[in-house]
LODRENFI-815733 format. One record per residue (C-alpha): residue number from 0; chain; x negated, y, z; residue in one letter. Coordinates in Angstrom, 3 decimals. Layout:
N
SITE    n  chain         u         v         w  res
SITE  NUM      A         X         Y         Z    A
...
***
This chain:
311
SITE    n  chain         u         v         w  res
SITE    0      A   170.181   344.097  -136.018    M
SITE    1      A   170.516   342.796  -139.134    D
SITE    2      A   173.915   340.373  -139.307    R
SITE    3      A   172.902   339.001  -142.532    S
SITE    4      A   169.567   336.979  -142.123    M
SITE    5      A   168.432   334.190  -139.943    I
SITE    6      A   165.636   334.971  -137.214    E
SITE    7      A   163.203   332.368  -135.366    L
SITE    8      A   161.772   333.896  -132.286    M
SITE    9      A   159.118   331.891  -130.460    N
SITE   10      A   161.756   328.590  -130.883    L
SITE   11      A   160.172   326.324  -128.616    T
SITE   12      A   161.099   323.078  -127.208    K
SITE   13      A   159.146   320.450  -125.867    V
SITE   14      A   159.799   316.329  -124.814    F
SITE   15      A   157.930   314.928  -121.752    A
SITE   16      A   154.808   316.594  -122.296    T
SITE   17      A   154.563   317.047  -125.748    R
SITE   18      A   155.523   320.141  -127.569    R
SITE   19      A   157.237   319.405  -130.675    V
SITE   20      A   158.427   322.753  -131.470    V
SITE   21      A   155.473   325.085  -130.631    N
SITE   22      A   155.939   329.082  -130.694    D
SITE   23      A   157.749   329.210  -133.941    L
SITE   24      A   158.783   332.343  -135.515    S
SITE   25      A   160.304   333.130  -139.241    F
SITE   26      A   163.084   334.423  -140.490    S
SITE   27      A   164.947   333.936  -143.650    V
SITE   28      A   166.769   336.437  -145.562    Q
SITE   29      A   170.141   336.338  -147.983    P
SITE   30      A   169.263   334.838  -151.557    G
SITE   31      A   166.654   332.563  -149.905    E
SITE   32      A   166.281   329.255  -150.429    V
SITE   33      A   163.517   328.065  -147.918    L
SITE   34      A   161.628   324.794  -147.948    G
SITE   35      A   161.030   323.708  -144.454    F
SITE   36      A   157.670   321.528  -144.924    L
SITE   37      A   155.872   319.278  -142.781    G
SITE   38      A   154.590   315.756  -141.972    P
SITE   39      A   156.601   313.543  -140.466    N
SITE   40      A   157.017   313.855  -136.804    G
SITE   41      A   155.944   317.816  -136.904    A
SITE   42      A   159.308   319.025  -135.717    G
SITE   43      A   161.011   319.764  -138.678    K
SITE   44      A   164.340   317.836  -137.389    S
SITE   45      A   164.293   319.511  -133.984    T
SITE   46      A   163.885   322.462  -135.178    T
SITE   47      A   167.177   322.279  -137.296    M
SITE   48      A   169.112   320.574  -134.435    K
SITE   49      A   168.793   323.480  -132.704    M
SITE   50      A   169.200   326.072  -135.061    L
SITE   51      A   172.771   323.946  -135.417    T
SITE   52      A   173.003   323.651  -131.576    G
SITE   53      A   172.867   320.203  -131.235    F
SITE   54      A   169.354   320.911  -128.746    L
SITE   55      A   168.784   323.704  -126.693    E
SITE   56      A   165.697   325.306  -126.943    P
SITE   57      A   163.109   325.179  -124.029    D
SITE   58      A   162.008   328.675  -124.775    S
SITE   59      A   162.301   331.255  -127.717    G
SITE   60      A   165.713   331.758  -129.499    T
SITE   61      A   166.975   332.515  -133.249    A
SITE   62      A   169.797   334.440  -134.365    R
SITE   63      A   171.712   333.389  -136.868    I
SITE   64      A   173.862   336.484  -139.190    M
SITE   65      A   173.193   338.421  -135.772    G
SITE   66      A   174.471   335.414  -133.340    Y
SITE   67      A   172.419   334.023  -130.689    D
SITE   68      A   172.064   330.032  -130.669    I
SITE   69      A   171.569   329.966  -127.204    R
SITE   70      A   174.378   332.518  -125.480    T
SITE   71      A   177.000   332.227  -129.061    Q
SITE   72      A   176.727   328.756  -130.219    T
SITE   73      A   180.149   327.786  -130.978    R
SITE   74      A   180.464   331.452  -133.418    K
SITE   75      A   176.928   329.957  -134.785    V
SITE   76      A   178.480   326.899  -136.036    Q
SITE   77      A   181.228   328.447  -137.317    Q
SITE   78      A   178.858   330.236  -139.674    L
SITE   79      A   176.659   326.878  -140.399    M
SITE   80      A   177.368   323.760  -142.585    G
SITE   81      A   174.817   321.371  -142.020    Y
SITE   82      A   174.125   318.037  -144.041    L
SITE   83      A   172.240   316.289  -141.128    A
SITE   84      A   169.293   313.701  -141.957    E
SITE   85      A   170.970   310.144  -143.266    G
SITE   86      A   174.252   311.942  -144.135    A
SITE   87      A   176.149   310.606  -140.981    P
SITE   88      A   179.739   310.005  -141.332    C
SITE   89      A   182.932   307.864  -140.332    Y
SITE   90      A   182.014   304.856  -142.705    G
SITE   91      A   185.245   302.979  -141.936    D
SITE   92      A   186.922   306.140  -143.580    M
SITE   93      A   188.026   307.045  -146.911    S
SITE   94      A   186.172   310.004  -148.030    V
SITE   95      A   189.428   311.335  -149.173    R
SITE   96      A   190.468   310.876  -145.479    G
SITE   97      A   187.337   311.872  -143.994    F
SITE   98      A   186.856   315.203  -145.940    L
SITE   99      A   190.480   316.367  -144.822    T
SITE  100      A   189.849   315.142  -141.151    F
SITE  101      A   186.323   317.840  -141.314    I
SITE  102      A   188.676   320.458  -143.065    A
SITE  103      A   191.253   320.323  -140.622    E
SITE  104      A   188.578   320.618  -137.487    I
SITE  105      A   187.238   323.565  -139.628    R
SITE  106      A   190.820   325.513  -139.106    G
SITE  107      A   192.572   324.884  -142.572    F
SITE  108      A   196.138   323.350  -142.511    R
SITE  109      A   198.078   322.163  -144.661    K
SITE  110      A   198.647   323.648  -148.458    A
SITE  111      A   195.084   325.514  -147.735    A
SITE  112      A   193.670   322.392  -146.837    C
SITE  113      A   194.363   321.050  -149.795    Q
SITE  114      A   193.665   323.412  -151.675    Q
SITE  115      A   189.861   324.150  -150.197    R
SITE  116      A   189.923   319.686  -150.368    L
SITE  117      A   190.949   320.071  -154.226    N
SITE  118      A   187.911   322.626  -154.469    E
SITE  119      A   184.855   320.461  -152.942    V
SITE  120      A   186.149   317.211  -154.778    V
SITE  121      A   185.827   318.594  -157.645    E
SITE  122      A   182.747   320.585  -157.213    R
SITE  123      A   181.037   317.582  -155.998    L
SITE  124      A   182.531   315.415  -158.589    E
SITE  125      A   183.827   313.399  -155.840    L
SITE  126      A   187.132   312.330  -157.919    E
SITE  127      A   186.152   308.708  -159.029    P
SITE  128      A   185.424   307.545  -155.257    V
SITE  129      A   188.402   309.617  -153.530    L
SITE  130      A   190.024   306.648  -151.735    D
SITE  131      A   186.854   304.705  -151.495    Q
SITE  132      A   185.876   303.992  -147.908    S
SITE  133      A   182.200   305.996  -147.532    I
SITE  134      A   180.418   302.570  -146.664    D
SITE  135      A   181.111   301.042  -150.023    T
SITE  136      A   179.670   304.356  -151.717    L
SITE  137      A   176.382   304.330  -153.347    S
SITE  138      A   173.368   306.593  -151.725    K
SITE  139      A   174.072   309.070  -153.978    G
SITE  140      A   177.602   309.217  -153.659    F
SITE  141      A   176.940   309.507  -149.701    R
SITE  142      A   174.500   312.313  -149.845    R
SITE  143      A   177.869   314.170  -151.981    R
SITE  144      A   180.368   313.546  -149.151    V
SITE  145      A   177.878   314.789  -147.085    G
SITE  146      A   177.311   317.875  -148.729    L
SITE  147      A   181.147   318.195  -149.261    A
SITE  148      A   181.029   318.159  -145.388    Q
SITE  149      A   178.708   320.579  -144.815    A
SITE  150      A   180.473   323.058  -147.249    I
SITE  151      A   184.189   322.432  -146.599    I
SITE  152      A   184.846   325.531  -144.569    H
SITE  153      A   182.738   327.433  -147.139    D
SITE  154      A   180.026   328.710  -144.566    P
SITE  155      A   177.431   331.737  -145.157    K
SITE  156      A   174.234   329.356  -144.144    V
SITE  157      A   173.636   325.793  -145.352    L
SITE  158      A   171.019   323.815  -143.828    I
SITE  159      A   170.019   320.503  -145.445    L
SITE  160      A   167.744   317.663  -143.909    D
SITE  161      A   166.255   315.334  -146.126    E
SITE  162      A   168.971   315.928  -148.721    P
SITE  163      A   167.668   313.373  -151.304    T
SITE  164      A   165.378   311.394  -149.165    D
SITE  165      A   165.922   307.915  -150.503    G
SITE  166      A   168.088   308.672  -153.904    L
SITE  167      A   166.640   307.834  -157.613    D
SITE  168      A   165.699   310.438  -159.598    P
SITE  169      A   169.263   310.611  -161.437    N
SITE  170      A   170.640   311.134  -157.816    Q
SITE  171      A   167.882   313.362  -156.931    K
SITE  172      A   168.713   315.448  -160.126    Y
SITE  173      A   172.104   315.636  -159.506    Q
SITE  174      A   171.606   317.116  -155.724    V
SITE  175      A   169.420   319.662  -156.292    R
SITE  176      A   171.309   320.783  -159.296    Q
SITE  177      A   174.215   321.050  -157.023    L
SITE  178      A   171.981   322.417  -154.260    I
SITE  179      A   171.370   325.525  -156.624    R
SITE  180      A   175.319   326.164  -157.726    G
SITE  181      A   175.264   326.546  -153.865    L
SITE  182      A   172.622   329.125  -153.101    S
SITE  183      A   174.002   331.902  -155.195    K
SITE  184      A   176.100   333.170  -152.384    D
SITE  185      A   174.379   331.353  -149.232    K
SITE  186      A   171.130   331.174  -147.003    I
SITE  187      A   170.007   327.540  -148.077    V
SITE  188      A   167.054   325.962  -145.471    I
SITE  189      A   165.993   322.478  -146.827    I
SITE  190      A   163.957   320.327  -144.347    S
SITE  191      A   161.933   318.096  -146.173    T
SITE  192      A   158.424   316.233  -146.541    H
SITE  193      A   159.140   315.702  -149.929    I
SITE  194      A   156.950   318.368  -151.803    L
SITE  195      A   158.824   318.307  -154.767    E
SITE  196      A   161.924   319.535  -153.821    E
SITE  197      A   160.100   322.715  -153.321    V
SITE  198      A   158.987   323.815  -156.611    T
SITE  199      A   162.746   321.657  -157.659    A
SITE  200      A   164.875   324.483  -155.827    V
SITE  201      A   163.130   326.339  -153.293    C
SITE  202      A   162.821   330.174  -153.755    T
SITE  203      A   160.128   330.385  -150.721    R
SITE  204      A   158.206   327.315  -147.994    A
SITE  205      A   157.306   327.131  -144.745    V
SITE  206      A   154.895   324.528  -143.593    I
SITE  207      A   154.729   323.552  -139.949    I
SITE  208      A   152.204   321.094  -138.582    S
SITE  209      A   152.473   319.633  -134.278    E
SITE  210      A   155.177   321.994  -134.230    G
SITE  211      A   153.493   325.352  -135.385    K
SITE  212      A   153.764   327.533  -138.804    L
SITE  213      A   150.723   326.921  -140.805    V
SITE  214      A   151.663   328.771  -144.227    A
SITE  215      A   154.860   331.089  -145.040    D
SITE  216      A   154.819   331.625  -148.931    G
SITE  217      A   156.953   331.169  -152.365    T
SITE  218      A   155.589   327.993  -154.027    P
SITE  219      A   153.576   329.799  -156.585    L
SITE  220      A   151.599   331.615  -153.597    E
SITE  221      A   150.921   328.260  -151.801    L
SITE  222      A   150.086   326.673  -154.996    E
SITE  223      A   147.363   329.577  -155.346    S
SITE  224      A   145.429   328.340  -152.401    R
SITE  225      A   144.782   325.160  -154.387    S
SITE  226      A   141.342   324.297  -154.773    R
SITE  227      A   142.927   322.989  -158.287    Y
SITE  228      A   144.525   326.549  -159.151    H
SITE  229      A   143.579   327.632  -162.319    Q
SITE  230      A   141.539   324.251  -162.974    A
SITE  231      A   141.950   323.226  -166.499    V
SITE  232      A   142.506   319.471  -167.629    T
SITE  233      A   140.782   318.021  -170.669    L
SITE  234      A   142.203   314.712  -171.814    V
SITE  235      A   139.759   313.191  -174.744    T
SITE  236      A   139.296   309.749  -175.699    G
SITE  237      A   134.991   310.674  -176.319    T
SITE  238      A   132.541   311.466  -174.055    P
SITE  239      A   131.869   315.734  -173.460    L
SITE  240      A   128.745   317.396  -172.380    D
SITE  241      A   129.625   317.957  -169.005    E
SITE  242      A   126.098   319.750  -168.018    A
SITE  243      A   127.446   322.256  -170.995    A
SITE  244      A   130.891   322.734  -169.277    L
SITE  245      A   129.489   322.629  -165.314    L
SITE  246      A   127.036   325.483  -166.565    A
SITE  247      A   130.195   328.004  -167.807    L
SITE  248      A   130.632   331.178  -165.844    P
SITE  249      A   133.432   330.677  -162.922    G
SITE  250      A   133.270   326.615  -162.898    V
SITE  251      A   132.863   325.584  -159.657    S
SITE  252      A   133.046   321.408  -160.525    G
SITE  253      A   134.278   318.790  -162.514    L
SITE  254      A   136.625   315.354  -161.248    E
SITE  255      A   136.605   312.696  -163.924    Q
SITE  256      A   139.691   310.298  -164.520    N
SITE  257      A   138.784   307.202  -166.167    P
SITE  258      A   142.428   305.667  -166.481    L
SITE  259      A   143.678   309.123  -168.297    E
SITE  260      A   141.037   309.798  -170.220    H
SITE  261      A   140.622   312.764  -168.477    S
SITE  262      A   138.368   315.274  -167.029    L
SITE  263      A   138.708   318.397  -164.735    T
SITE  264      A   136.923   321.354  -164.189    L
SITE  265      A   137.455   323.250  -160.850    L
SITE  266      A   137.790   326.950  -160.915    A
SITE  267      A   135.549   329.425  -158.574    E
SITE  268      A   138.114   331.058  -156.433    P
SITE  269      A   139.957   334.433  -158.372    G
SITE  270      A   138.102   332.874  -161.909    A
SITE  271      A   139.989   332.404  -164.943    V
SITE  272      A   138.050   329.703  -166.671    I
SITE  273      A   140.405   328.827  -169.763    Y
SITE  274      A   139.025   331.029  -172.303    P
SITE  275      A   135.194   329.903  -171.757    Q
SITE  276      A   136.283   326.141  -171.657    I
SITE  277      A   138.188   327.027  -174.934    S
SITE  278      A   135.584   328.650  -176.614    A
SITE  279      A   133.060   325.843  -176.157    L
SITE  280      A   135.381   323.300  -176.760    V
SITE  281      A   135.600   325.011  -180.927    S
SITE  282      A   132.240   325.940  -180.951    E
SITE  283      A   131.132   322.333  -180.557    R
SITE  284      A   134.057   320.649  -182.410    G
SITE  285      A   135.091   318.608  -179.918    W
SITE  286      A   138.524   316.390  -180.476    K
SITE  287      A   140.951   317.406  -177.331    I
SITE  288      A   144.150   315.449  -177.101    R
SITE  289      A   145.584   318.268  -174.246    E
SITE  290      A   143.975   321.059  -172.537    M
SITE  291      A   146.308   322.068  -169.469    D
SITE  292      A   146.027   325.013  -167.018    V
SITE  293      A   147.203   324.238  -163.561    E
SITE  294      A   149.072   326.415  -160.925    R
SITE  295      A   147.847   324.295  -158.374    G
SITE  296      A   148.744   321.634  -156.345    R
SITE  297      A   151.065   322.381  -153.122    L
SITE  298      A   150.190   318.468  -152.094    D
SITE  299      A   146.655   319.477  -151.959    D
SITE  300      A   147.592   322.437  -150.029    V
SITE  301      A   149.909   321.011  -147.625    F
SITE  302      A   147.538   317.826  -146.758    R
SITE  303      A   144.645   320.714  -145.820    S
SITE  304      A   146.946   322.866  -143.832    L
SITE  305      A   148.685   319.956  -142.411    T
SITE  306      A   145.142   318.618  -141.313    R
SITE  307      A   143.903   321.704  -140.259    G
SITE  308      A   141.366   322.330  -143.118    D
SITE  309      A   140.737   325.658  -143.974    S
SITE  310      A   141.464   326.826  -147.543    L
***
């Protein structure tokens, strides 16, 4: 038994007659930041609640660092930091009072408690709001407080449910920077429906739909399953010879975007079409403002997989 990883084994949860999580199995290795993706209602939050011991599975189980979530729940929770969706906290408490309370619950006392509090406050840059009540904080600072309580005991596993949902771009950047820093010595699972989160911070992604696993791979591997993988977009203010472009080897189709004065040429599976297009542009003397090759579009893959389309 590997005591350094997370392993889900046929995890299942039923509410009334609906299987919200359906026979889910995968593992997470040390050093990975796993994006756990799915549309709303796919079973992401329910899975997180089972992993953290807040819900009991109806069948199957999971092991966190070798400990079973069903029979060794308390030990699992000691190893884990959890940021629930919405980062719930006691709103009438000050940041200092709340984090001290959490540290004491986690077993810190007196000087050790103060030392750990100081370390977490510095890491999450909470000093300016330390004596404010949590209810008066911005969403960004509330998320930071939520992260602070999740890491106060320096857990080996960090589970974050929608950590940047509702934040503005600056706040998202700050939280993602924090997650990157935390991931160096922890296993991190991020449950989200925000696809940009995956390419921003994750080393691997699992996609579920209707409680079932539908994809598992690195962001680059998933993007390569998109119909836009190796597509070439040309930005130009003048019309181009579309027939000549479509006749090039490996080109499977063309999409126009009149608003951006661009067109996108799609590649056949496994084909690389940029050299042929570049050569034709040069031969014809076309004035091109931009010519970009795409890795693929994760949103395209996500929609196809969660609708049950074939890729």
